[in-house]
C-alpha positions in Angstrom: 26.9 22.4 -14.3 26.3 19.3 -16.4 25.4 15.7 -15.8 29.0 14.9 -16.6 30.2 16.6 -13.4 29.8 13.4 -11.5 31.1 11.0 -14.1 34.4 9.2 -14.0 36.2 10.8 -17.0 38.4 8.5 -19.0 40.4 10.0 -21.9 41.5 6.6 -23.3 39.7 4.8 -26.0 37.3 2.0 -25.1 39.8 -0.7 -26.4 42.7 0.6 -24.3 40.3 0.9 -21.3 39.3 -2.7 -21.7 42.9 -3.9 -21.8 43.9 -1.9 -18.8 41.0 -3.3 -16.7 42.1 -6.8 -17.4 45.8 -6.0 -16.7 45.4 -4.0 -13.6 43.2 -5.3 -10.7 43.9 -2.1 -8.8 42.5 0.1 -11.5 39.4 -2.2 -11.8 38.8 -1.8 -8.0 39.2 1.9 -8.3 36.7 2.1 -11.1 34.2 -0.1 -9.2 34.7 2.1 -6.1 34.1 5.3 -8.1 30.9 3.9 -9.6 29.6 2.8 -6.2 30.3 6.3 -4.7 28.7 7.9 -7.6 25.7 5.7 -7.1 25.6 6.6 -3.4 25.3 10.3 -4.4 22.6 9.6 -6.9 20.7 7.6 -4.3 20.8 10.6 -2.1 19.6 12.9 -4.9 16.7 10.5 -5.5 15.9 10.4 -1.7 15.8 6.6 -1.9 16.6 6.0 1.8 13.7 8.0 3.1 11.0 6.0 1.3 12.8 2.6 1.6 13.4 2.8 5.4 10.9 2.4 8.2 11.3 4.7 11.2 14.1 3.3 13.3 14.6 0.5 10.8 17.6 -0.7 8.7 18.4 1.7 5.8 17.0 0.6 2.4 15.4 -2.5 3.9 11.9 -1.4 2.9 8.6 -1.8 4.7 7.7 1.9 5.1 4.0 2.5 4.8 3.1 5.0 2.0 -0.4 6.2 2.2 -2.2 6.8 -1.1 -5.8 7.8 -2.0 -6.3 4.1 -3.0 -4.8 2.4 0.1 -1.4 1.8 1.7 1.6 0.6 -0.2 4.7 -0.7 1.5 8.1 0.2 0.1 10.3 -2.6 -1.2 13.6 -3.9 0.2 16.3 -2.6 -2.1 19.3 -4.0 -0.2 21.5 -6.7 -1.8 19.6 -9.5 -0.1 19.0 -12.2 -2.8 15.6 -13.4 -1.5 13.8 -10.4 -0.1 15.8 -7.6 -1.8 17.2 -6.9 -5.2 20.5 -8.9 -4.9 19.6 -11.1 -7.8 18.5 -8.3 -10.1 20.7 -7.7 -13.1 21.6 -4.2 -14.3 19.1 -4.6 -17.2 16.3 -5.6 -14.8 17.0 -2.6 -12.6 17.1 -0.2 -15.5 13.7 -1.7 -16.7 12.2 -1.0 -13.3 13.3 2.6 -13.4 12.3 3.2 -17.0 9.2 1.1 -17.4 8.0 0.4 -13.9 8.4 -3.4 -14.3 10.1 -5.5 -11.6 12.6 -8.3 -12.2 9.8 -11.0 -12.2 7.8 -9.1 -14.8 5.2 -7.7 -12.5 4.1 -4.1 -12.8 5.2 -1.7 -10.1 2.9 1.0 -8.6 3.8 4.6 -9.2 4.4 5.1 -5.5 7.8 4.0 -6.8 8.2 7.1 -9.0 9.1 5.5 -12.2 7.1 8.1 -14.2 10.0 10.4 -13.2 12.8 7.9 -12.9 12.3 7.0 -16.6 14.4 10.1 -17.4 17.5 8.7 -15.6 20.3 7.8 -17.9 21.6 4.2 -18.3 24.9 5.3 -16.8 23.3 6.7 -13.7 21.0 3.6 -13.4 24.0 1.3 -13.5 25.8 3.4 -10.8 22.7 3.3 -8.6 22.6 -0.5 -9.0 26.3 -0.7 -8.1 25.7 1.2 -4.9 22.6 -0.8 -3.9 24.5 -4.0 -4.6 27.2 -2.8 -2.2 24.8 -2.5 0.7 24.6 -5.0 3.5 22.1 -7.7 2.5 19.2 -7.4 5.0 16.5 -10.1 5.0 13.2 -8.2 5.3 9.9 -8.9 3.6 7.6 -5.8 3.7 3.9 -6.4 4.6 1.5 -7.0 1.7 0.0 -3.8 0.2 -3.5 -2.8 1.4 -5.3 -1.8 -1.8 -8.9 -2.3 -2.8 -9.9 -4.3 -5.8 -9.1 -4.0 -8.6 -5.9 -2.1 -7.7 -4.7 -5.0 -5.6 -4.0 -6.8 -8.9 -0.8 -5.3 -10.4 -1.9 -6.1 -14.0 -4.2 -3.1 -13.7 -1.1 -0.9 -13.9 -0.6 -1.9 -17.5 -3.7 0.1 -18.5 -2.7 2.9 -16.1 0.7 3.1 -17.9 -0.9 3.3 -21.3 -3.0 6.3 -20.1 -0.6 8.2 -17.9 3.0 7.0 -18.3 5.4 8.3 -20.9 8.7 6.4 -21.1 11.9 8.2 -22.1 15.4 9.2 -21.0 16.0 12.9 -20.3 16.9 14.9 -23.4 18.9 18.1 -22.9 17.5 21.3 -24.3 20.1 22.7 -26.6 18.6 26.2 -26.2 19.4 26.2 -22.4 22.6 26.3 -20.4 24.4 23.2 -19.1 23.4 24.4 -15.6 19.7 24.6 -16.5 19.8 21.2 -18.1 21.4 19.6 -15.0 18.7 21.2 -12.9 16.0 19.9 -15.2 17.5 16.4 -15.1 17.4 16.4 -11.3 14.0 18.0 -10.9 12.2 16.1 -13.7 14.0 12.8 -13.2 15.9 11.6 -10.2 14.6 14.2 -7.7 11.0 13.4 -8.9 9.8 16.8 -7.6 6.7 16.6 -9.7 5.6 13.4 -7.8 4.6 15.7 -4.9 4.3 19.2 -6.4 2.1 18.3 -9.4 -1.7 17.9 -9.1 -3.1 14.5 -10.0 -6.4 13.3 -11.5 -8.9 10.9 -9.8 -6.8 7.9 -11.0 -3.6 9.3 -9.6 -2.1 10.4 -13.0 -0.1 13.6 -13.0 -1.7 16.6 -14.6 1.3 17.3 -16.8 -0.2 20.6 -18.1 0.0 21.8 -14.5 3.4 20.5 -13.7 4.9 21.8 -10.4 1.7 23.9 -9.7 1.4 22.2 -6.3 -0.5 19.1 -5.2 -2.0 17.2 -2.2 0.3 14.6 -0.6 -0.6 12.6 2.5 -2.9 15.4 3.7 -0.3 18.1 3.1 -0.3 20.5 0.2 3.1 20.4 -1.6 3.5 24.1 -2.7 3.5 25.7 -6.1 7.1 25.7 -7.5 6.3 27.8 -10.6 7.0 31.5 -11.1 3.7 32.6 -9.5 4.5 35.7 -7.5 1.9 35.2 -4.9 1.9 31.5 -4.2 5.0 30.2 -6.0 8.7 31.0 -6.3 8.2 34.2 -8.4 9.8 36.5 -5.8 12.5 34.0 -4.6 16.1 34.4 -5.8 18.3 31.5 -7.0 20.3 32.0 -3.8 17.2 31.8 -1.6 16.1 28.6 -3.2 19.6 27.1 -2.9 19.9 28.1 0.8 16.5 26.6 1.5 17.4 23.2 -0.1 20.8 23.2 1.6 19.8 24.2 5.2 16.0 23.8 5.3 15.6 27.5 6.1 16.1 30.9 4.6 14.9 34.5 5.3 11.4 33.5 4.0 10.5 30.2 5.5 11.4 26.9 7.2 10.9 23.4 5.9 8.3 21.3 7.6 6.1 18.2 6.9 7.3 15.9 4.2 9.7 18.5 2.8 11.6 18.5 6.1 12.5 14.8 5.5 13.4 15.5 1.8 15.9 18.1 2.9 17.3 16.1 5.8 17.9 13.0 3.8 18.5 14.4 0.3 19.0 18.0 -0.7 21.1 19.1 2.3 23.6 16.5 1.2 23.9 17.5 -2.5 26.8 19.6 -3.7 26.3 23.4 -4.2 26.6 23.2 -8.0 23.6 20.8 -8.1 21.5 22.8 -5.7 22.2 26.0 -7.8 21.3 24.0 -10.9 18.0 23.0 -9.4 17.3 26.6 -8.4 18.2 27.9 -11.8 15.7 25.4 -13.4 12.9 26.2 -11.0 13.3 29.9 -11.5 12.6 29.3 -15.2 9.3 27.5 -14.7 6.5 29.8 -15.8 3.4 30.4 -13.7 0.1 28.9 -14.7 -2.6 31.0 -16.3 -5.0 32.6 -13.8 -2.9 31.4 -10.8 -2.6 34.8 -9.3 -6.3 35.8 -9.4 -7.2 38.0 -6.4 -9.2 36.2 -3.8 -12.5 37.6 -2.5 -12.0 39.5 0.7 -13.1 37.4 3.7 -15.9 38.5 6.0 -14.9 41.3 8.4 -16.0 39.3 11.5 -13.7 36.4 10.6 -10.8 38.7 10.1 -11.4 40.5 13.4 -11.6 37.2 15.3 -8.6 35.9 13.5 -6.4 38.9 14.3 -7.2 38.6 18.0 -6.2 34.9 17.9 -3.0 35.8 16.0 -2.0 38.4 18.5 -2.6 36.0 21.5 -1.1 32.8 20.0 1.3 33.6 17.1 2.8 37.1 17.3 5.4 36.1 19.9 7.3 34.1 17.3 6.0 35.4 14.0 5.9 39.1 15.1 2.9 41.4 15.2 3.5 42.4 11.5 4.1 38.8 10.3 7.8 39.3 9.5 8.9 36.4 11.7 12.6 35.8 12.6 14.9 35.0 9.7 15.9 31.3 9.6 14.0 30.6 12.8 10.3 31.5 12.6 8.9 31.8 9.1 7.8 35.1 7.7 4.1 35.0 7.1 4.0 38.3 5.3 4.2 37.5 1.6 4.6 33.8 2.4 3.8 31.7 -0.7 2.8 28.6 1.3 0.4 30.7 3.4 -1.2 32.0 0.2 -1.5 28.6 -1.5 -4.8 28.0 -3.3 -5.3 25.0 -1.0 -5.2 25.9 2.7 -4.4 22.3 3.8 -0.8 23.0 5.0 -1.6 26.1 7.0 -4.5 24.3 8.7 -2.3 21.3 9.5 0.4 23.5 10.9 -2.0 25.3 13.3 -3.7 22.1 14.4 -0.7 19.8 14.7 2.4 22.0 14.9 5.6 20.9 13.1 9.3 20.3 13.5 11.7 22.0 11.2 14.3 20.1 9.2 17.7 19.5 10.8 20.7 19.7 8.7 24.5 20.0 9.2 24.2 23.7 8.5 21.2 24.1 10.9 21.4 21.3 13.5 19.1 23.0 16.0 15.5 21.9 15.5 12.9 24.7 15.6 9.4 23.6 16.5 5.9 25.0 16.3 3.4 23.9 19.0 0.1 22.3 18.2 -3.1 24.2 18.9 -5.6 21.5 18.2 -6.3 21.2 21.9 -6.8 24.9 22.4 -8.7 26.2 19.4 -12.0 25.2 17.9 -12.6 24.5 14.2 -14.0 27.9 13.7 -11.1 29.6 15.6 -8.6 27.7 13.5 -10.5 28.8 10.4 -10.6 32.4 11.4 -6.9 32.4 12.4 -5.9 30.9 9.0 -8.1 33.2 7.1 -6.6 36.2 8.9 -3.0 35.1 8.2 -3.9 34.5 4.5 -5.3 38.0 4.2 -3.1 40.2 6.4 0.0 42.3 5.5 -0.8 42.4 1.8 -1.5 38.6 1.6 -4.4 37.6 -0.6 -6.0 34.1 -0.5 -9.4 32.7 -0.1 -11.1 32.3 3.3 -10.7 29.0 5.1 -14.0 27.1 5.9 -14.4 25.6 9.4 -15.6 22.4 7.6 -12.1 21.8 6.1 -10.6 22.3 9.5 -13.0 19.7 11.0 -12.1 17.3 8.2 -8.3 17.6 8.8 -8.7 17.4 12.6 -10.6 14.1 12.1 -7.9 12.7 9.8 -5.2 13.7 12.3 -7.0 11.9 15.1 -7.3 8.8 12.9 -3.6 8.9 12.3 -2.9 9.0 16.1 -5.3 6.1 16.6 
């Protein structure tokens, strides 16, 4: 499936098209409507609403707090309001924002707005996105000022950051790959900006491109490895399993939770099946990283014994004594790639804080996991996580109680 699948196809020459637009107001309206609807779909693919909407707020009006290692950034108002939104932006200015990370007034944007990925978006898709956003109800809303430490509170710093870590350029199809693969690459590498979460970053927040899609820390979650790693990636997943997960938030292996739950609810669950299969096709072709499947040292026997007892008492009712779970309800822990991530952040957070699964049209009933932070000590959580990461053929490093203590403290700070 190619990028052209969502384009308005016109067999007439450009000259005849121009004449027809001037002579037929109805046709002009139809073309405008088609561009807006295409832009609506592209905004969904880019998950724009989730980041540019505060909980319970007006869609696309901005103001959502986005935590970063350098402080808090508040998303912009991208409705058609002329004073506080982008109603006065031209198509050229909007395209420049996507492709260069520069706002209409010439100021540099922060990469919390994922222009390092949006730079791959075609001009045609950029114009359609702008048409859709221009059709939105103008909402007057000025987001709070960002809370960033010096010198990052001065946007001009981003000029140097761009020179180091940003590479501008529209997506170029790979002629050696299928149209379906190329469509998936365009969505994953560009508008879907999957690498913004699933790629590790350096101390300055720049993506480690040599480790693209190998997993990364995001808002105290670990966005999992999306490469072909058999143990901690998608190596054993089929194209259909990936497609089902993106469409419904669940499959026979796992359930979406944390930030991914929101991505599926607002974005991927609303994409057409061809695009979802294209994404899956591309991801299945991403090779694993060197050394990513090294066997972990076996944890201490005392920790495994304590962890197993905790698992039987607290987890086996849903996930089953053998870790097989219940398909599309309670995730299978046996062979679970997220459980075996090189970074145990996500499994610790799930045990401490619980989670709510994504709700989609296909799976409207929300499945929840209870929190155990009130019941289990740091050492008990560490033992439980260590056992789950080592049982039933799983292989991952032991979890230190110090990491549990750190995440418990961060969670308490969030509640306060």
